[in-house]
N, C-alpha and C positions, 0 to 999 in steps of 0.2 A: 354408627358410621356416617348415615346420609346425614343424621339430623346433627353430628359434630361437626359436620361439612358446610351445613348451612348458618351454624352459630360463630365460625369461623368466619365466615363467608360476612355475616352481619358485622362483627366486631371488626374485620379489615375496611368493611364501609363506616363504620362510625369512626374508625382510629383516623382513616383518611380525610372524615371529616373534623375531626378535632384538628389536624396539622393545618388543614387550609379554611376553614371556618363557617360552618353553617348554622351557626347556635341564632344568631340575631335575623330579625325579622328584616325584610327590605331586598332591594337585589345586591349582589353579588358585586365584589369589587370589580372593576372593568377589567378584561383582560391584556393583558401588555399588547401594545402595539409597537411591532420593529417593521421600519423601511428596510428595502433592500439595501448591501451596502453601499451600491453606487448612486442611489439614494439621500444620500444623508447631508445636510443641509450644508453649503457650502456659499460664500457672500455672491451674491449675483446667480445662483444654480438652482434655485427652485425653479421644478417646473408649475406648468399650469395649476394642475391639482393638488399638490404641494400649497400654494399661495393659497387656492381657495378653501383649503383645509386650516390653515394659519390665520385667516380672515374671518373664517365660522366660527373658531376655537376661539380667538380674541372679543370678538362681536357677543358670542355667548357668555363668556365670562364676565364682562362689562357690564350685564344686566342684574339687576339686585335680585338679591335671595333676602326675602326676608328669616326664612327658616335655616338656622345652621345646619341644620341637615342635610339641604337640599346645595346648600352653598358647600358642601363637604365633597357632596356627590360630582358636582360639576366641575371642583377644581381638580378632583382624583382623577376623573374620567379626561380633562384637560390637558393635566400634566403629562399622561400615559401619551396621550395622542403626539404633542408636540415636541417629547424629549428627544426623537431620532432630527427631529426637524430645528431647532432652535432648543439647545439645551437650558439657555440662561433662563429663559420664560418660562419653562416647566422648572425649575429651580425657585422660581419667583411664585407660582403657584403651589408648590409644595411647602413652602416657607410659610404662607395664610393658612393652608389647609393643616398644614401643621399646630399653627397656635388654634384651631377651630377645632380640632380634634383634642385636644388638650383641655379646652375649657369645655368641653362636654362632658369626659371624663372624669374633670371635676367636681361638675355637678351630679355625676352617678350614671349619666346616659351613654348606654351604650355606642359608640360613632356606627351610621349606616355603612361606610367604610372606614377604610384605612388608608392616607395619603401615605404611608409609609411603603406602601406596595405600588405604589407609584412613581412617575417621573425620576428626579435624579436627586437621590439622598445624599445630602450631608451626612457621613456616619457620626461626626461629632456631635451635631446637633441632635440624631436619632437616640443617643448615649443621652444628654440632658433630657430629651423628651421621656424617656423610659426613670430616670432619678427622679424627676418632679412630680410623676403619677404617684397621689394620695394611697397609703398603701391600702386605705377600706375601699378604693375604688378600683383594685386591680380586676374583680369580676369583668366591670364593666370595660378596663382595659386589653381583656386578654384579646382582643383580633391582634389590637397593637403592638403587645408584645411581642407574639409571633412573629408578625412581620417585621418589626426591629431586630429582633434577633436572625431571622432568616437572610435579612438583606444587609444588618454589617455585623458578621457572629462574632468579630475581633475587636471590635469597640462598645455591641448592646449588650453580650450576651452575660457577662459578670453581673451588669446591673440589672437585667433582667431576673438570675438567681437571687440575688439581693432583695430583689424588689419582692419575687414570689415567697423566701424564706421569711422577709418583714412581716407580709399580710399575713402568711399562716401563722407567726407566730399572734395575731389578734383573731384567730380564729378565719381570716377569708384564703378562701381557695378556689383556684382558678385551674380545673382540671385540662383543659386544651392546651394553654400556656405551661402546664408544668409537664402534661407528654413530650410538648414539642421541645423543651428546654432538655427534657433527660434524652430525647432520639439525639440534640447536638450536644450535649457531654458524654453520654454513652452511659446504656441502662445497667450494664457492670460495674459503674465506679460506684463507691462505697455514697458518696450525694445522691445521685437517683436514688439508689437503694433504701437510703436514708428518709430521705422526702417522699418517696413511695408511703413506707409505712406510717410515717406523718401525718399526710393525706389522707389516707383513710384510719387513722384516728381522730381525724378534726373534720368528717362527713356534714353537711349542712344540718343544724337542727331542725329546721324547715325543711323536711321532705318534699313539701307540695309546690314549694318555691322553686325546689330544685330538680323537680320528679324531670323536665324536659331533659337534664343535666345526667340521668343516672347511666344512659347507654355510656357515656362519654368516663365519667367513672368506672363502667365495667368493662371498658374498654382499656384504661388504665391500667388493671388486673390483668384481664388478659396478656398485655405487654409485658407486665414486671413479675406476676404469678413463676413465670417458668425459670427466672436468673437469679432472685430471691433464696433466703433459705427453705427449706421445707415446713420447718415450723413458723416463720415470717407467710410464707402461701397460704398454708392454712390460718392460722389468727385472722390474717387479713381479710380472706376469702370468707369465713362466718361472720364477720363483723360487717362484711359488705349484705351479708344476707341479712342481719339482723336489721341493717339501715333500711334495705328497700325492705323489708317487712313492715315499716311503718309507713310506707308510701302505699295511696291508692293504687289497686288494682286496675292495670291498664298495657297499653301498647309497649310505652319505656319501662316500665317496672317489670314486665313481661321480658322483654327483648334482654335487661340489664342482670335477670334473673337467668335465661338460659346461657350467657357468655358466662358467666362469674361459675356457676355450676359446671358447665363443659369442660371451664380449665382447669376447674377445682381437681374434677375426676382427670385428667389429663396429665396434671402436674403430680400429685399426690396419689394416684393408684386406687381402683376402686375401693379396697380395706380400709387405706387411710383414710379417705374420704368418707367414708361410711363410718368411720371412729370419731371424726372430727363431728359428726353431723349429730351421734348418739351422746356428745358430749353437751351438745347445745339444743334443746327441744323448741326454741322460738325459731332457731335457725334450720330444724329439717323440717319443720312445716313450712317453711319459705322455700325453699328447696325443693320438695315436695310439686310445686306448681309449674316445675319446670315443663316446660313443651307447650305452655301458652302461647299462643300468635303475638308474639312482640315487633313493634317498628317504633322506630325514631317520632318524636311528634314534631310532623313538619304539618306549615299550613297547608289546606288544601290546595292544589292547582286545578287551573281552568285546564281543559284536550282540545289543544288546535291540531289540526293536521296538515301543513303545507299541503302532504302528497294528496290529501283527501282533495283540496282547494285546486290542486291541478287537474283531478277527475272531473270535476265539478264545474269547470271554465266554463265550458259553453252551456250553463244552466245559468239561469238569475235568480240568484240567491237574497236579494234584495228585499223580499217580504218572509223571509223564513229570519231574516238578520236584526230585521226589525223588530223583532219579539223578542231579543235574547238581552239579557240584562248588560249596563253599559260595557263590563270590562269584556267580556266575552265577546259581544257586538264589535267592540273595536279590534279584538286581533282577530278574529276571524272576517272583518272586513277587510281587515290589513293582510291576511294569507290570501282572500281572492284577488285582491287587488294585484298583488305578487304574483299569483297564477297568471291572471290575466295581462297584465302589462307586461311580463318576460315573453308571453308565448305572440307578443304583438299589438294585441286589441289596448289600445290607449285609451280608448271611449270607456271601457266596460271599467277600466282601472282606473278614471279620473271616477266614476260613481261612487266605485268602492273606497277610495284612498276618501271621497268628500263624506262618508259616513261615517268609516274611520276614526278623523279628525274629531268631527263636530263629535263624536262619543266621547272623544278624550275628555271634554268640558265637563261632563258629567264625572269622568273616574276621578279628574284632578281634585272634584267638589265631597266626593266620597271617599279623600285619600285614609282616612282613618278607619276605613276599613277592608280597603283594596292597596296592593301595590303598586300605585300610580307611576312611581317612576319608572320601574320595570314594563310596565303596559304601555308608556310614553315611549320608551326608546326602542322596543319592540315594534312599535307600530311605524315610527319614526326611520327606521332601518328598512323595513320593508318596501315604502316608499321609493326611501335612496336608492335602494338594488335598481328602481326602475325608471326612477329619475330626480337624481340629487338636487337639481337646481329646485324644482318644483316641490320636493319633500321639504329642503329649505325654508322658501315662503309659507308652507302649510304651517311648519315649525313654529317661524313669527310668529304666525296669526293666534296663535294660543293666547288666551288672556291673561293668564299666569306666566308673571317673567321668569320662574323657575320653572314650570313646566316648558315653558317656552325653551330657556338654556340647553334643559335635559334633552329636548327633541332634536335643538340644532347640532348639542355634539354628538349626539349620535349620526346624524347625517353626515359628520365632520369625518367619526369612524368609519363609517363604510369606504369613503372615499377615499381617505386614509389606506383604510385594506385592499382597495383597488391598486393602488400604486405599487403595491409592493408585488402585485401579480404580474 
């Protein structure tokens, strides 16, 4: 029972990431920024903080970003922040972002964020966006499809369904988008059950390329097996195990096996489960690996503790920090800057933020290996909590215009959040 509970917890975790997007590397889409009702923009009624936010966002967007992914990040964050203040400006940012996002998808690049999750979305434009995605690039567009049907179900849901159908007919599958669509139309509908079975019959032939998605496919099985017929649950479960058996052993495969076997036992019952495996020797061999430690494949994350920095705020950490690799040094120095600055020691905070922002230059130069935008956001937000004007100046001094724009947007987000408190 304990193991079944752990497996279901893992399935729930993966299903949640399916719906809200954890597959792509890079920072998550910016959180929605909502102003208090009294702070909604009216002509001539903006507060000084709101004017600061608008000025900073517009200045950041005006900077050139040579990389389209960086430009999309900036536009998505900018649209999020200014939507409550100046909806027309948010729509302007969204329009440009949608064009960039569609261009990236057209060449098979997965967008770092989806502009459809931010700002003021024109639902007819969102529908057109979905319809213009090439069928062969549906996997790259997965998060965009989820965002479109979530934000505009009336206009985009049918378009997403058709897009998934057309893509699957060509052997292209997008498990997260399909699961999100099934949740919209209802798991018990004939369409949902039909396309679940089709998905399992069209699992990617390149199992190693699909390795990271193995828990996503398993989560789909966990969601749908209880609502389809027992025969369908049995046949799709066996197919899932055979597919997983072609994959190299490791965390994602193990997690997927644990989810599938646990769900098969629960849905079929022990006897029917044993009978199903007795009919296929290879599926049974895979099932016998159940119980191996499993986890979803994620980039290794550095551990930074603000609480620890608070505890050590009376200690000079500079010698220790200078020995750290650039990204960890930047984040740890920012945490110490926040801890000392919010405790009133502005002199110590200045030293830590000097080190943090100087380290960002090294972080950005090594951005192919590091989630540089996320590090810049974290450092800039920490500095803005202490002194937003100083943080803005520091972000503006970053050498690369894209890095500078990302830092400036992060500062604006902090000030916007303070406005609603």
